[in-house]
C-alpha positions as CSV (number, residue, x, y, z in Angstrom):
1,M,0.0,0.0,0.0
2,K,1.2,3.5,-0.7
3,R,3.0,5.3,2.1
4,Y,2.5,9.0,2.5
5,E,5.2,11.5,3.3
6,P,4.4,14.8,4.9
7,K,4.9,17.7,2.5
8,Q,7.2,20.6,3.5
9,F,5.9,24.1,3.5
10,P,9.0,26.3,3.7
11,K,7.3,29.5,2.4
12,V,4.6,29.7,5.0
13,K,6.7,31.6,7.6
14,G,6.1,35.2,8.0
15,L,2.4,35.3,6.9
16,S,0.3,38.1,8.1
17,G,-2.7,37.1,10.3
18,I,-1.2,33.9,11.7
19,S,2.0,33.5,13.8
20,D,4.9,31.3,12.9
21,S,4.4,29.5,16.2
22,L,0.8,28.7,15.3
23,L,1.8,27.5,11.9
24,Q,4.4,25.2,13.4
25,D,1.7,23.8,15.7
26,H,-0.6,23.1,12.7
27,L,2.3,21.5,10.7
28,K,3.1,19.2,13.6
29,L,-0.5,18.1,13.7
30,Y,-0.5,17.5,10.0
31,E,2.6,15.4,10.3
32,G,0.9,13.3,13.0
33,Y,-2.1,12.8,10.7
34,V,0.2,11.5,7.9
35,K,1.9,9.2,10.3
36,N,-1.5,7.9,11.6
37,T,-2.8,7.4,8.1
38,N,0.2,5.3,7.3
39,E,-0.3,3.2,10.4
40,L,-3.9,2.6,9.7
41,N,-3.2,1.6,6.1
42,T,-0.6,-0.9,7.4
43,Q,-3.2,-2.3,9.8
44,L,-5.8,-2.5,7.0
45,E,-3.4,-4.2,4.7
46,A,-2.7,-6.9,7.4
47,M,-6.5,-7.3,8.0
48,L,-7.0,-7.8,4.3
49,K,-4.2,-10.4,4.0
50,N,-5.7,-12.3,7.0
51,G,-9.3,-12.1,5.6
52,K,-10.5,-10.0,8.5
53,A,-11.6,-7.0,6.5
54,K,-15.0,-8.3,5.5
55,G,-18.1,-6.4,6.5
56,T,-20.8,-4.1,5.4
57,D,-20.9,-0.6,4.1
58,P,-22.2,1.5,6.9
59,A,-23.9,3.9,4.5
60,T,-25.8,1.3,2.5
61,G,-25.6,-1.9,4.5
62,A,-24.4,-3.7,1.4
63,T,-21.8,-6.5,1.8
64,V,-18.3,-5.3,1.1
65,P,-16.1,-8.0,-0.5
66,T,-12.6,-8.6,0.8
67,G,-10.1,-6.3,-1.0
68,S,-12.6,-3.6,-1.9
69,A,-11.3,-1.3,0.9
70,V,-7.9,-1.2,-0.8
71,T,-9.5,-0.1,-4.0
72,I,-11.4,2.6,-2.2
73,L,-8.3,3.9,-0.3
74,T,-5.9,3.9,-3.2
75,H,-8.1,5.5,-5.9
């Protein structure tokens, strides 16, 4: 499964209306979101390999075949 890398934003320092400190805080949160997304994708991939990712679509109640979550996440 694709691993995501946090993007760098070197030009956001010195913006008017938002402090550099606040920007740094937001960028740290963003990096955590990227890390957590990668961890969840790793767990999902393991579940798919072990046949434990079967279930139903919470929106429709339709049966979701094994492997379809990967298609949804990667497209």
